[in-house]
C-alpha positions in Angstrom: -11.6 13.7 6.8 -11.7 12.9 3.1 -7.9 12.4 3.1 -8.2 9.9 5.9 -10.8 7.9 3.9 -8.4 7.8 1.0 -5.6 6.5 3.2 -7.8 3.8 4.6 -8.9 2.8 1.0 -5.2 2.7 -0.1 -4.4 0.6 3.0 -7.1 -1.9 2.1 -5.7 -2.2 -1.4 -2.1 -2.7 -0.1 -3.4 -5.3 2.3 -5.3 -7.1 -0.4 -2.3 -7.2 -2.8 0.0 -8.4 0.0 -2.4 -11.2 1.0 -3.1 -12.3 -2.5 0.7 -12.9 -2.9 0.7 -14.6 0.5 3.3 -12.2 1.8 3.8 -11.4 5.5 4.1 -7.8 6.5 7.6 -8.5 7.5 8.6 -9.9 4.1 6.9 -6.9 2.3 8.6 -4.5 4.7 12.0 -6.1 4.0 11.5 -6.0 0.2 10.4 -2.3 0.4 13.2 -1.4 2.8 10.8 -0.2 5.5 9.9 -1.4 9.0 7.2 -4.0 9.4 5.4 -1.5 11.6 5.2 0.8 8.7 3.4 -1.7 6.6 0.9 -2.2 9.5 0.4 1.6 9.7 -0.2 1.9 6.0 -2.7 -1.0 5.9 -4.5 0.7 8.8 -4.9 4.1 7.1 -1.7 6.0 7.9 -0.3 8.6 5.5 1.7 7.1 2.7 4.2 9.3 0.9 4.0 9.3 -2.9 7.5 7.8 -3.2 6.2 4.8 -1.2 3.0 4.6 -3.3 5.2 4.4 -6.4 7.5 1.7 -4.8 4.4 -0.4 -3.8 2.9 -0.1 -7.3 6.2 -1.2 -8.9 6.7 -4.0 -6.4 3.2 -5.5 -7.2 3.2 -4.7 -10.9 0.2 -2.4 -10.7 -0.2 1.3 -11.5 -0.2 4.1 -8.9 -3.8 4.7 -10.1 -4.6 1.2 -8.8 -3.1 1.9 -5.4 -4.8 5.4 -5.2 -8.1 4.0 -6.5 -8.2 6.5 -9.4 -8.1 4.2 -12.3 -11.0 4.8 -14.7 -12.6 1.6 -16.0 
């Protein structure tokens, strides 16, 4: 249950980053070398492997802590 909440939270962050850059799911998927459906799944709370979290963080120029929601302010 807690794990699913974390994935949903991460999906919201990914969606927000994508929308701030005015990127379509298709464009982001192409740039990350995944299917557009994968982006949709991630944004809707599907499991994201750590290697993809790292790729997303690098792509958007943020830390993995930002994606995971673990950054201490």
